[in-house]
FIZANU-950653 format. One line per field, with one value per residue (C-alpha): chain; residue number from 0; x, y negated, z; residue in one letter. Coordinates in Angstrom, 2 decimals. Layout:
residues N
timar <- A / ...
dogu <- NUM / ...
X <- X / ...
Y <- Y / ...
Z <- Z / ...
vexmi <- a / ...
//
This chain:
residues 356
timar <- A / A / A / A / A / A / A / A / A / A / A / A / A / A / A / A / A / A / A / A / A / A / A / A / A / A / A / A / A / A / A / A / A / A / A / A / A / A / A / A / A / A / A / A / A / A / A / A / A / A / A / A / A / A / A / A / A / A / A / A / A / A / A / A / A / A / A / A / A / A / A / A / A / A / A / A / A / A / A / A / A / A / A / A / A / A / A / A / A / A / A / A / A / A / A / A / A / A / A / A / A / A / A / A / A / A / A / A / A / A / A / A / A / A / A / A / A / A / A / A / A / A / A / A / A / A / A / A / A / A / A / A / A / A / A / A / A / A / A / A / A / A / A / A / A / A / A / A / A / A / A / A / A / A / A / A / A / A / A / A / A / A / A / A / A / A / A / A / A / A / A / A / A / A / A / A / A / A / A / A / A / A / A / A / A / A / A / A / A / A / A / A / A / A / A / A / A / A / A / A / A / A / A / A / A / A / A / A / A / A / A / A / A / A / A / A / A / A / A / A / A / A / A / A / A / A / A / A / A / A / A / A / A / A / A / A / A / A / A / A / A / A / A / A / A / A / A / A / A / A / A / A / A / A / A / A / A / A / A / A / A / A / A / A / A / A / A / A / A / A / A / A / A / A / A / A / A / A / A / A / A / A / A / A / A / A / A / A / A / A / A / A / A / A / A / A / A / A / A / A / A / A / A / A / A / A / A / A / A / A / A / A / A / A / A / A / A / A / A / A / A / A / A / A / A / A / A / A / A / A / A / A / A / A / A / A / A / A / A / A / A / A / A / A / A / A / A / A / A / A / A / A / A / A / A / A
dogu <- 0 / 1 / 2 / 3 / 4 / 5 / 6 / 7 / 8 / 9 / 10 / 11 / 12 / 13 / 14 / 15 / 16 / 17 / 18 / 19 / 20 / 21 / 22 / 23 / 24 / 25 / 26 / 27 / 28 / 29 / 30 / 31 / 32 / 33 / 34 / 35 / 36 / 37 / 38 / 39 / 40 / 41 / 42 / 43 / 44 / 45 / 46 / 47 / 48 / 49 / 50 / 51 / 52 / 53 / 54 / 55 / 56 / 57 / 58 / 59 / 60 / 61 / 62 / 63 / 64 / 65 / 66 / 67 / 68 / 69 / 70 / 71 / 72 / 73 / 74 / 75 / 76 / 77 / 78 / 79 / 80 / 81 / 82 / 83 / 84 / 85 / 86 / 87 / 88 / 89 / 90 / 91 / 92 / 93 / 94 / 95 / 96 / 97 / 98 / 99 / 100 / 101 / 102 / 103 / 104 / 105 / 106 / 107 / 108 / 109 / 110 / 111 / 112 / 113 / 114 / 115 / 116 / 117 / 118 / 119 / 120 / 121 / 122 / 123 / 124 / 125 / 126 / 127 / 128 / 129 / 130 / 131 / 132 / 133 / 134 / 135 / 136 / 137 / 138 / 139 / 140 / 141 / 142 / 143 / 144 / 145 / 146 / 147 / 148 / 149 / 150 / 151 / 152 / 153 / 154 / 155 / 156 / 157 / 158 / 159 / 160 / 161 / 162 / 163 / 164 / 165 / 166 / 167 / 168 / 169 / 170 / 171 / 172 / 173 / 174 / 175 / 176 / 177 / 178 / 179 / 180 / 181 / 182 / 183 / 184 / 185 / 186 / 187 / 188 / 189 / 190 / 191 / 192 / 193 / 194 / 195 / 196 / 197 / 198 / 199 / 200 / 201 / 202 / 203 / 204 / 205 / 206 / 207 / 208 / 209 / 210 / 211 / 212 / 213 / 214 / 215 / 216 / 217 / 218 / 219 / 220 / 221 / 222 / 223 / 224 / 225 / 226 / 227 / 228 / 229 / 230 / 231 / 232 / 233 / 234 / 235 / 236 / 237 / 238 / 239 / 240 / 241 / 242 / 243 / 244 / 245 / 246 / 247 / 248 / 249 / 250 / 251 / 252 / 253 / 254 / 255 / 256 / 257 / 258 / 259 / 260 / 261 / 262 / 263 / 264 / 265 / 266 / 267 / 268 / 269 / 270 / 271 / 272 / 273 / 274 / 275 / 276 / 277 / 278 / 279 / 280 / 281 / 282 / 283 / 284 / 285 / 286 / 287 / 288 / 289 / 290 / 291 / 292 / 293 / 294 / 295 / 296 / 297 / 298 / 299 / 300 / 301 / 302 / 303 / 304 / 305 / 306 / 307 / 308 / 309 / 310 / 311 / 312 / 313 / 314 / 315 / 316 / 317 / 318 / 319 / 320 / 321 / 322 / 323 / 324 / 325 / 326 / 327 / 328 / 329 / 330 / 331 / 332 / 333 / 334 / 335 / 336 / 337 / 338 / 339 / 340 / 341 / 342 / 343 / 344 / 345 / 346 / 347 / 348 / 349 / 350 / 351 / 352 / 353 / 354 / 355
X <- -33.12 / -32.56 / -32.94 / -34.77 / -37.70 / -38.69 / -38.42 / -41.25 / -44.36 / -46.79 / -45.83 / -48.24 / -48.27 / -47.37 / -44.41 / -43.20 / -43.44 / -41.62 / -38.81 / -38.53 / -38.22 / -35.49 / -33.72 / -33.57 / -32.20 / -29.58 / -28.47 / -28.09 / -25.99 / -23.80 / -23.15 / -22.49 / -19.97 / -17.97 / -14.85 / -13.01 / -13.96 / -13.44 / -15.79 / -18.45 / -18.23 / -18.66 / -21.76 / -23.14 / -22.78 / -24.46 / -27.52 / -27.67 / -26.01 / -27.76 / -27.92 / -27.85 / -28.15 / -30.59 / -32.73 / -32.93 / -34.02 / -36.69 / -37.96 / -38.29 / -40.20 / -43.06 / -44.14 / -44.84 / -47.27 / -50.98 / -52.32 / -54.65 / -51.74 / -49.31 / -50.10 / -49.31 / -46.27 / -44.98 / -45.35 / -43.42 / -40.71 / -40.19 / -39.87 / -37.40 / -35.30 / -35.19 / -34.21 / -31.41 / -29.97 / -30.13 / -28.30 / -25.57 / -25.13 / -24.97 / -22.28 / -20.36 / -20.43 / -19.35 / -16.43 / -15.32 / -15.48 / -13.34 / -10.77 / -10.64 / -10.18 / -7.41 / -5.66 / -5.93 / -4.44 / -1.71 / 1.87 / 4.08 / 7.73 / 8.62 / 6.32 / 8.17 / 7.43 / 5.34 / 7.41 / 6.44 / 5.73 / 7.67 / 6.60 / 9.02 / 9.41 / 8.62 / 11.82 / 11.00 / 10.67 / 13.98 / 15.60 / 14.27 / 15.70 / 19.09 / 19.13 / 18.31 / 21.16 / 23.68 / 22.76 / 22.66 / 26.30 / 27.03 / 25.49 / 22.01 / 18.91 / 15.50 / 12.69 / 9.10 / 6.32 / 2.71 / 1.80 / -1.03 / 0.57 / -0.30 / 1.14 / 3.48 / 5.49 / 5.20 / 5.96 / 6.31 / 8.89 / 10.88 / 11.08 / 8.67 / 6.77 / 3.08 / 3.80 / 6.18 / 5.00 / 5.46 / 2.42 / 0.13 / -2.98 / -2.43 / 1.00 / -0.23 / -2.90 / -4.82 / -7.44 / -9.92 / -11.96 / -11.86 / -14.65 / -15.44 / -18.47 / -19.88 / -19.68 / -17.22 / -14.78 / -12.61 / -9.02 / -7.26 / -4.31 / -5.31 / -4.19 / -2.46 / -0.63 / 3.01 / 4.97 / 8.38 / 9.88 / 11.52 / 8.48 / 9.97 / 13.16 / 11.06 / 9.13 / 12.35 / 14.11 / 11.07 / 11.42 / 15.20 / 18.18 / 21.39 / 23.25 / 20.74 / 21.57 / 18.48 / 17.04 / 13.39 / 12.03 / 8.44 / 5.80 / 5.31 / 2.69 / 2.78 / 0.34 / 3.01 / 2.24 / 3.52 / 6.53 / 9.71 / 11.16 / 8.05 / 5.01 / 2.27 / 3.17 / 6.79 / 9.28 / 12.00 / 14.93 / 15.53 / 18.81 / 19.51 / 22.59 / 22.78 / 25.67 / 28.45 / 30.76 / 28.87 / 29.99 / 29.34 / 32.31 / 30.48 / 27.45 / 29.51 / 31.39 / 28.20 / 26.52 / 29.58 / 29.86 / 26.15 / 26.22 / 29.19 / 27.67 / 24.41 / 25.42 / 29.01 / 32.51 / 32.23 / 29.54 / 30.40 / 28.59 / 28.44 / 26.87 / 25.28 / 24.39 / 20.66 / 18.13 / 15.78 / 14.05 / 15.13 / 18.86 / 21.56 / 23.73 / 21.76 / 22.87 / 21.34 / 22.81 / 23.53 / 24.98 / 26.48 / 27.66 / 30.40 / 29.64 / 26.24 / 25.69 / 27.59 / 24.47 / 24.08 / 20.81 / 19.38 / 18.55 / 17.45 / 18.47 / 20.70 / 22.39 / 23.17 / 20.10 / 18.93 / 19.28 / 15.56 / 14.71 / 16.97 / 15.35 / 11.83 / 12.53 / 14.36 / 17.97 / 20.59 / 22.15 / 25.16 / 25.89 / 24.67 / 24.86 / 23.58 / 22.98 / 19.97 / 19.36 / 16.36 / 16.75 / 14.20 / 14.04 / 12.52 / 15.32 / 17.94 / 16.30 / 15.87 / 19.50 / 20.79 / 18.76 / 19.03 / 15.29 / 14.41 / 10.87 / 9.85 / 6.22 / 7.15 / 7.27 / 3.52 / 2.09 / 1.98 / 3.25 / 4.30 / 6.78 / 8.57 / 8.39 / 9.69 / 13.04 / 13.86
Y <- -56.36 / -58.13 / -56.11 / -59.05 / -58.30 / -55.32 / -57.42 / -59.85 / -59.85 / -58.55 / -56.94 / -56.19 / -52.54 / -53.25 / -55.35 / -52.63 / -49.94 / -52.14 / -52.72 / -48.95 / -48.34 / -50.98 / -49.35 / -46.02 / -47.61 / -49.64 / -46.61 / -44.50 / -47.20 / -47.62 / -43.86 / -43.51 / -46.34 / -44.79 / -43.25 / -42.29 / -40.57 / -43.84 / -45.77 / -43.09 / -43.08 / -46.87 / -46.58 / -43.84 / -46.00 / -48.90 / -46.93 / -43.95 / -45.36 / -44.21 / -47.68 / -50.41 / -48.48 / -49.95 / -46.80 / -47.18 / -50.82 / -49.73 / -47.22 / -49.96 / -52.00 / -49.53 / -51.32 / -54.48 / -52.70 / -52.99 / -50.08 / -48.96 / -48.83 / -46.97 / -43.44 / -44.46 / -46.43 / -43.55 / -41.07 / -43.33 / -43.86 / -40.10 / -39.73 / -42.61 / -41.00 / -37.70 / -39.48 / -41.50 / -38.46 / -36.43 / -39.18 / -39.15 / -35.35 / -35.43 / -38.09 / -36.16 / -32.93 / -34.75 / -36.35 / -33.00 / -31.39 / -34.10 / -33.70 / -29.93 / -30.35 / -32.85 / -30.50 / -27.56 / -29.50 / -31.23 / -30.09 / -30.47 / -29.83 / -29.42 / -26.38 / -23.04 / -21.01 / -17.84 / -14.69 / -12.82 / -9.13 / -7.37 / -3.98 / -1.09 / 1.70 / 5.12 / 7.02 / 9.68 / 6.97 / 5.49 / 8.92 / 9.53 / 6.19 / 7.07 / 10.49 / 8.97 / 6.52 / 9.18 / 11.59 / 8.73 / 8.01 / 11.67 / 11.32 / 12.75 / 11.00 / 11.14 / 13.24 / 13.55 / 16.06 / 16.71 / 17.96 / 20.11 / 22.89 / 26.01 / 29.43 / 29.28 / 26.35 / 27.25 / 30.97 / 32.67 / 30.41 / 30.62 / 34.41 / 34.98 / 38.14 / 38.61 / 41.10 / 38.77 / 37.82 / 34.12 / 34.37 / 35.69 / 33.46 / 33.29 / 31.75 / 28.96 / 26.30 / 27.52 / 25.36 / 27.84 / 25.42 / 21.92 / 19.51 / 18.46 / 16.23 / 17.30 / 21.04 / 23.56 / 24.82 / 27.90 / 27.61 / 30.40 / 29.89 / 29.11 / 25.76 / 25.22 / 22.57 / 23.06 / 25.03 / 23.77 / 20.97 / 23.63 / 23.19 / 19.88 / 21.51 / 23.78 / 20.83 / 18.90 / 21.81 / 22.47 / 18.96 / 18.41 / 20.13 / 20.54 / 18.90 / 18.33 / 16.71 / 15.72 / 15.54 / 15.58 / 14.41 / 14.79 / 16.47 / 20.22 / 22.30 / 25.62 / 26.93 / 27.09 / 26.73 / 23.36 / 23.63 / 21.57 / 22.63 / 23.43 / 21.54 / 22.45 / 19.39 / 18.35 / 16.85 / 18.50 / 17.21 / 19.47 / 19.30 / 20.85 / 20.84 / 22.79 / 22.59 / 24.71 / 26.31 / 25.19 / 27.37 / 28.09 / 25.88 / 22.93 / 23.65 / 23.79 / 20.61 / 18.66 / 19.81 / 19.01 / 15.54 / 15.04 / 16.16 / 13.96 / 10.94 / 11.28 / 12.76 / 11.55 / 12.85 / 15.02 / 17.26 / 20.85 / 22.91 / 26.68 / 29.02 / 32.35 / 34.99 / 35.18 / 36.01 / 33.81 / 35.00 / 31.91 / 31.90 / 34.55 / 34.54 / 32.77 / 31.15 / 29.57 / 26.16 / 25.33 / 22.13 / 21.20 / 17.92 / 18.28 / 14.89 / 16.29 / 19.71 / 21.71 / 23.74 / 25.05 / 23.98 / 25.58 / 22.91 / 24.96 / 27.29 / 27.08 / 29.17 / 29.64 / 29.40 / 32.91 / 33.77 / 34.69 / 31.10 / 29.72 / 31.98 / 30.98 / 27.36 / 28.22 / 27.97 / 30.50 / 31.89 / 33.03 / 29.41 / 27.49 / 28.01 / 25.90 / 25.55 / 24.45 / 23.59 / 22.64 / 20.93 / 19.79 / 15.99 / 16.02 / 18.20 / 15.92 / 12.86 / 14.53 / 15.66 / 12.21 / 10.49 / 13.32 / 14.04 / 17.47 / 17.80 / 16.87 / 16.57 / 13.19 / 11.84 / 12.40 / 11.31 / 7.64 / 6.55 / 2.91 / 3.15 / 5.95 / 4.40 / 1.00 / 2.61 / 2.95
Z <- 17.67 / 20.95 / 24.13 / 25.63 / 23.37 / 25.47 / 28.56 / 27.61 / 29.68 / 27.08 / 23.75 / 20.94 / 19.87 / 16.22 / 17.25 / 19.61 / 16.95 / 14.42 / 16.87 / 17.48 / 13.72 / 13.53 / 16.44 / 14.60 / 11.43 / 13.27 / 15.31 / 12.16 / 10.52 / 13.60 / 13.89 / 10.15 / 10.17 / 13.01 / 11.42 / 14.59 / 17.80 / 19.68 / 17.37 / 17.64 / 21.43 / 21.50 / 19.31 / 21.53 / 24.62 / 22.85 / 21.81 / 24.18 / 27.31 / 30.49 / 32.07 / 29.46 / 26.21 / 23.70 / 23.83 / 27.62 / 27.21 / 24.71 / 27.25 / 29.83 / 27.24 / 27.44 / 30.60 / 28.54 / 26.20 / 26.86 / 28.89 / 26.12 / 23.65 / 25.91 / 24.60 / 21.01 / 22.10 / 24.27 / 21.41 / 19.05 / 21.65 / 22.04 / 18.28 / 18.25 / 20.97 / 19.08 / 15.84 / 17.47 / 19.27 / 16.04 / 14.16 / 16.79 / 16.67 / 12.88 / 12.94 / 15.61 / 13.57 / 10.44 / 12.21 / 13.66 / 10.22 / 8.68 / 11.45 / 10.93 / 7.18 / 7.73 / 10.15 / 7.72 / 4.87 / 6.81 / 6.49 / 9.49 / 8.54 / 12.21 / 12.60 / 12.50 / 9.40 / 9.40 / 9.01 / 5.87 / 6.40 / 3.64 / 2.45 / 2.15 / -0.34 / 1.07 / 1.97 / -0.63 / -3.29 / -2.17 / -2.39 / -5.90 / -7.03 / -5.49 / -7.18 / -10.56 / -10.12 / -9.10 / -11.87 / -14.36 / -13.57 / -14.28 / -17.74 / -17.08 / -18.45 / -16.76 / -18.24 / -17.07 / -17.55 / -16.52 / -13.07 / -14.48 / -16.51 / -18.47 / -17.79 / -20.79 / -19.48 / -15.80 / -16.13 / -19.50 / -21.12 / -17.87 / -18.17 / -15.27 / -16.17 / -15.57 / -12.78 / -10.96 / -7.42 / -8.25 / -10.55 / -7.85 / -7.63 / -3.89 / -4.49 / -6.80 / -7.12 / -10.17 / -11.85 / -13.23 / -15.34 / -16.70 / -17.52 / -21.10 / -21.67 / -18.33 / -19.07 / -17.67 / -20.29 / -19.91 / -21.22 / -23.06 / -20.72 / -17.13 / -15.84 / -12.53 / -10.56 / -11.49 / -8.92 / -10.10 / -12.17 / -14.37 / -16.60 / -17.74 / -19.02 / -21.24 / -22.68 / -23.32 / -24.99 / -27.20 / -28.60 / -28.43 / -29.97 / -27.92 / -26.37 / -23.56 / -20.24 / -18.25 / -14.76 / -13.81 / -10.47 / -9.37 / -7.26 / -7.24 / -5.46 / -3.63 / -1.01 / 1.68 / 5.35 / 6.54 / 8.84 / 9.41 / 6.02 / 3.93 / 2.71 / 0.19 / -1.88 / -2.15 / -4.61 / -6.64 / -8.65 / -11.62 / -13.55 / -16.94 / -19.14 / -22.42 / -24.85 / -26.26 / -23.69 / -20.55 / -17.65 / -13.99 / -13.17 / -14.71 / -12.54 / -9.34 / -10.23 / -10.93 / -7.71 / -5.59 / -7.14 / -6.63 / -2.98 / -2.09 / -3.84 / -1.93 / 1.44 / 1.77 / 1.31 / 4.42 / 2.89 / 2.02 / -0.61 / -0.80 / -3.33 / -2.40 / -5.02 / -5.64 / -8.34 / -10.36 / -13.55 / -15.49 / -14.59 / -14.84 / -12.80 / -10.06 / -6.80 / -3.74 / -2.94 / 0.72 / 2.10 / 5.44 / 6.95 / 9.51 / 11.06 / 12.05 / 13.61 / 11.02 / 10.20 / 6.64 / 5.02 / 1.89 / -0.69 / -3.68 / -6.43 / -9.49 / -12.14 / -15.80 / -18.04 / -18.92 / -22.64 / -22.74 / -21.76 / -24.48 / -27.09 / -25.96 / -26.97 / -30.19 / -29.01 / -30.02 / -26.80 / -28.83 / -29.70 / -26.64 / -22.90 / -20.07 / -16.39 / -14.38 / -10.74 / -8.63 / -5.26 / -2.70 / -2.47 / 1.02 / 2.33 / 0.82 / 2.33 / 5.71 / 5.76 / 4.89 / 7.61 / 10.18 / 10.23 / 11.59 / 10.21 / 6.64 / 7.76 / 9.20 / 5.62 / 5.21 / 8.55 / 7.44 / 10.84 / 10.37 / 13.22 / 11.38 / 7.90 / 9.07 / 9.87 / 6.15
vexmi <- x / x / x / x / x / x / x / x / x / x / x / x / x / x / x / x / x / x / x / x / x / x / x / x / x / x / x / x / x / x / x / x / x / x / x / x / x / x / x / x / x / x / x / x / x / x / x / x / x / x / x / x / x / x / x / x / x / x / x / x / x / x / x / x / x / x / x / x / x / x / x / x / x / x / x / x / x / x / x / x / x / x / x / x / x / x / x / x / x / x / x / x / x / x / x / x / x / x / x / x / x / x / x / x / x / x / x / x / x / x / x / x / x / x / x / x / x / x / x / x / x / x / x / x / x / x / x / x / x / x / x / x / x / x / x / x / x / x / x / x / x / x / x / x / x / x / x / x / x / x / x / x / x / x / x / x / x / x / x / x / x / x / x / x / x / x / x / x / x / x / x / x / x / x / x / x / x / x / x / x / x / x / x / x / x / x / x / x / x / x / x / x / x / x / x / x / x / x / x / x / x / x / x / x / x / x / x / x / x / x / x / x / x / x / x / x / x / x / x / x / x / x / x / x / x / x / x / x / x / x / x / x / x / x / x / x / x / x / x / x / x / x / x / x / x / x / x / x / x / x / x / x / x / x / x / x / x / x / x / x / x / x / x / x / x / x / x / x / x / x / x / x / x / x / x / x / x / x / x / x / x / x / x / x / x / x / x / x / x / x / x / x / x / x / x / x / x / x / x / x / x / x / x / x / x / x / x / x / x / x / x / x / x / x / x / x / x / x / x / x / x / x / x / x / x / x / x / x / x / x / x / x / x / x / x / x / x / x / x / x / x / x / x / x / x / x / x / x / x / x / x / x / x / x / x / x
//
């Protein structure tokens, strides 16, 4: 359509309306064929330019329409203007979307790479892996057992009598009932969260004939008040060795080798006489590092397996002897990394955990 058309002296209404329809179609084609921002801008100026744009010329052409036809012509012009502007905005949005897609898919080898955020194993998990490795080199295999136990494995087979304070309900997490098909079921032997990993040594000895050389690592539960060295849920490493002619000297040698492998050659181990129902004789195991503050820290208990325990699993104490020890994993980890409060392991503070 020539812009001079709207400049004629008198224009018939039908001709004017036809030219407006053509203008819309031509504008749509021009905007659709613009594949760059520069091409689209040139098309915009041609059709929507404020001075000489074809839509502006069409507006001036209203003056050439007969007075009686001006209302109809003016209405059609407004619709034409809306249609042309809408076609331009649609083309503009489409072009922007294509540019964004191209940018997203483009690979620029000069751009610096994004640093990957690597996760870390929890320090307790790292410690457990280290202890398994150390004890594995000393000939101990890893054994596991359930965290929900019965009184036989948690107390009776370990020579802990019914009157012993360790069996007090206030000293354990008892589970009075269990659910079966939606109904509460009472057990003949009450269930509880295990208070020590010694339960695993009973389960292993029930199924295995000597020689036995195992360690068990896992969570145990006691209703202790949380403080720098206690927590109601913590981890233990339990060691057990049963064979002919096992002695206290073997126990001391294994624990010294273990301590030096994990804490360093400068660690010192001492044994203090103590009492545990499942070992006789029994000792408390303390360790000290002279490159630190020289303070002795209690890590757990140990001793020769009591003959009553051996008989409870079918072993002949006249033929076999053994030793057992149980150490706190959190205390070992804290000592190695010079941490003064084991509660730090369970605060989930990323700043703390990222140090390991």
